[in-house]
C-alpha atoms as one frame of an Amber mdcrd trajectory, in Angstrom:
protein
  38.946 -26.072  -7.650  36.796 -27.121 -10.588  33.945 -24.796 -11.471  30.589
 -26.129 -12.576  26.846 -25.662 -12.323  24.422 -27.350  -9.966  20.792 -27.131
 -10.965  17.357 -28.150  -9.746  14.446 -28.938 -12.062  10.794 -29.733 -11.527
   9.119 -32.620 -13.366   5.652 -33.505 -14.590   5.195 -35.431 -11.316   4.246
 -33.064  -8.494   6.805 -33.189  -5.693   9.435 -34.999  -7.794  12.514 -32.955
  -8.713  15.930 -33.502 -10.281  19.157 -32.266  -8.688  22.104 -32.467 -11.074
  25.296 -30.861 -12.299  26.845 -29.853 -15.607  29.875 -28.078 -17.031  29.701
 -24.302 -17.212  29.743 -24.301 -21.017  27.162 -27.068 -21.336  24.321 -25.681
 -19.221  21.956 -24.570 -21.998  22.453 -27.776 -23.989  21.887 -29.883 -20.870
  18.690 -28.006 -19.991  17.417 -28.248 -23.561  18.050 -31.985 -23.671  16.351
 -32.678 -20.331  13.371 -30.428 -21.038  12.885 -32.031 -24.443  13.659 -35.684
 -23.697  13.012 -36.116 -19.977  15.085 -38.163 -17.561  14.749 -41.738 -16.261
  11.349 -42.131 -17.960  10.089 -38.932 -16.320   8.993 -36.100 -18.605   8.021
 -32.455 -18.211  11.332 -31.323 -16.735  11.639 -27.567 -16.311  14.591 -25.601
 -14.957  13.972 -23.929 -11.610  17.333 -22.727 -10.325  20.997 -23.045 -11.287
  24.185 -21.728  -9.717  27.855 -21.788 -10.745  30.053 -23.015  -7.906  33.634
 -23.895  -7.066  34.170 -27.575  -6.253  30.755 -28.392  -7.663  31.309 -32.173
  -7.755  31.692 -32.319  -3.997  28.788 -29.974  -3.397  26.474 -32.079  -5.551
  27.537 -35.210  -3.630  26.806 -33.373  -0.387  23.287 -32.462  -1.576  22.621
 -36.046  -2.626  23.764 -37.255   0.803  21.633 -34.690   2.657  18.529 -35.731
   0.737  19.412 -39.436   0.389  16.247 -40.615   2.157  14.150 -38.824  -0.460
  16.100 -40.127  -3.456  14.660 -42.420  -6.116  17.224 -45.262  -6.254  19.871
 -45.077  -8.994  18.657 -41.684 -10.255  19.073 -37.975  -9.595  15.362 -37.690
  -8.797  14.164 -36.740  -5.320  10.755 -36.582  -3.657  11.297 -33.079  -2.290
   9.758 -29.633  -2.280  11.508 -27.611  -4.966  11.398 -24.413  -2.889  13.256
 -26.113  -0.035  16.082 -27.141  -2.374  16.110 -23.780  -4.177  16.374 -21.999
  -0.844  19.384 -24.115   0.108  21.116 -23.761  -3.272  20.588 -20.005  -3.432
  22.296 -19.660  -0.048  25.560 -21.049  -1.486  28.403 -18.747  -2.491  28.377
 -18.642  -6.274  27.073 -17.000  -9.422  23.388 -17.472 -10.187  22.892 -18.759
 -13.736  19.112 -19.190 -13.707  16.686 -17.468 -13.374  18.127 -14.443 -15.111
  15.469 -11.890 -14.150  15.808 -12.245 -10.381  18.741 -11.739  -8.037  20.002
 -14.556  -5.836  18.651 -12.719  -2.803  15.233 -12.393  -4.441  15.217 -16.105
  -5.297  16.222 -17.028  -1.755  13.511 -14.889  -0.148  10.870 -16.031  -2.631
  11.632 -19.735  -2.180  11.760 -19.307   1.601   8.357 -17.605   1.637   6.856
 -20.129  -0.793   8.068 -23.094   1.257   6.618 -21.676   4.467   3.396 -20.792
   2.688   2.995 -24.361   1.435   3.511 -25.675   4.958   0.886 -23.249   6.231
  -1.644 -24.365   3.595  -2.506 -27.308   5.835  -3.850 -24.803   8.382  -6.642
 -23.669   6.035  -9.902 -25.481   6.870 -11.618 -27.379   4.079 -14.175 -25.139
   2.436 -14.872 -22.507  -0.187 -13.089 -19.156  -0.387 -13.521 -16.136  -2.648
 -11.472 -13.365  -4.185 -13.137 -10.189  -5.458 -11.109  -7.096  -6.355 -11.081
  -4.032  -8.575  -7.862  -4.051 -10.605  -6.511  -0.757 -11.893  -6.769  -0.410
 -15.688  -8.665  -3.703 -15.907 -11.783  -3.759 -13.751 -13.388  -6.373 -11.536
 -11.939  -9.841 -11.022 -13.582 -12.656  -9.110 -12.805 -16.271  -8.309 -13.795
 -19.185  -6.109 -11.177 -21.425  -4.508 -11.997 -24.766  -2.917  -9.709 -26.239
  -0.270  -9.743 -29.940   0.513  -7.030 -31.746   2.483  -4.534 -28.996   1.760
  -5.224 -28.958  -1.988  -6.110 -25.527  -3.409  -8.318 -25.529  -6.504  -9.418
 -22.366  -8.295 -12.687 -23.194 -10.036 -13.359 -22.737 -13.718 -15.199 -19.544
 -14.641 -12.896 -17.285 -12.614 -12.609 -13.794 -14.108  -8.879 -13.052 -14.291
  -6.927  -9.872 -14.992  -4.344  -9.837 -17.742  -0.932 -10.949 -16.481   1.464
  -8.029 -16.106   4.394  -9.836 -14.474   7.406 -11.068 -16.435   7.916 -14.057
 -14.153   4.632 -15.690 -13.068   4.583 -18.994 -11.141   4.499 -22.128 -13.275
   1.038 -23.148 -12.061  -0.196 -19.767 -13.331   1.419 -20.281 -16.729  -0.179
 -23.719 -17.077  -3.706 -22.440 -16.345  -6.139 -22.552 -19.268  -7.357 -18.951
 -19.514  -9.213 -17.625 -22.566 -10.576 -14.094 -22.853  -9.621 -13.572 -19.187
 -11.814 -16.469 -18.032 -10.402 -19.666 -16.493 -11.667 -22.521 -18.661 -11.070
 -25.426 -16.257 -10.249 -26.042 -12.612  -6.621 -25.329 -11.712  -4.681 -26.637
  -8.705  -2.198 -24.295  -7.014   0.644 -24.805  -4.577  -0.093 -21.723  -2.471
  -2.759 -19.051  -1.935  -0.431 -16.440  -3.418   0.067 -18.257  -6.721  -3.702
 -18.822  -6.878  -4.276 -15.107  -6.306  -1.593 -14.268  -8.886  -3.689 -15.938
 -11.582  -6.749 -13.862 -10.700  -5.075 -10.510 -10.011  -2.423 -10.762 -12.732
   0.522  -9.912 -10.516   2.423 -11.004  -7.425   0.297 -10.421  -4.307  -0.130
 -11.839  -0.814  -2.845 -14.429  -1.373  -3.255 -14.937   2.369  -4.769 -11.469
   2.489  -6.673 -11.621  -0.821  -8.664 -14.846  -0.368 -11.578 -14.450   2.054
 -13.700 -16.918   4.014 -17.474 -16.786   4.238 -17.246 -14.182   6.987 -15.128
 -11.855   4.862 -11.944 -12.551   6.845  -8.648 -13.075   4.981  -7.416 -16.647
   5.246  -4.335 -15.323   7.039  -6.415 -15.611  10.217  -5.857 -19.378  10.160
  -2.095 -19.141  10.511  -1.970 -16.407  13.156  -4.305 -18.052  15.655
């Protein structure tokens, strides 16, 4: 059986991903080319997950068939949640190629939790929420998050701790923070990634963000 790599990449367009394949020895060159040049007139590609598999041609065809209704015609682009696809790919038997700093089990659990969290976001009522904490060896952090139609926006002016994680979410990395202050509004995919920006590390944002009564927003998904 032929060995090869199946990968999933995000793009500059939210909710649009690429599912593709490449030879084992060509992975880094393929990623570099896509991240630099884009694909099918879509730019901002960024590797999310990659796994080396036996019989990879057939497995890629299977993925394309499973997600055929979400496929952009004549491309390898799909209107899908990247965590859903990452969860499926990381459940396959194979050798994880990317990311290098997390195990396949960690990636699977993280993508599973992130996908569920994004589904649960729609349970949060529109409104304004706050995060105020004392962070060890940093001090006080504070932020305001507005929720409207399932869109989470951390407002500019948030006081953020210095990042201490080696692998922050991409929406954290793209935030414009200077001197520990968020310079412009930033949209997040989940409460936990929004809290990550403020706290500087991976935390359960459902427990960190509070409503006007001081209750964690987790109350909206356990009712």
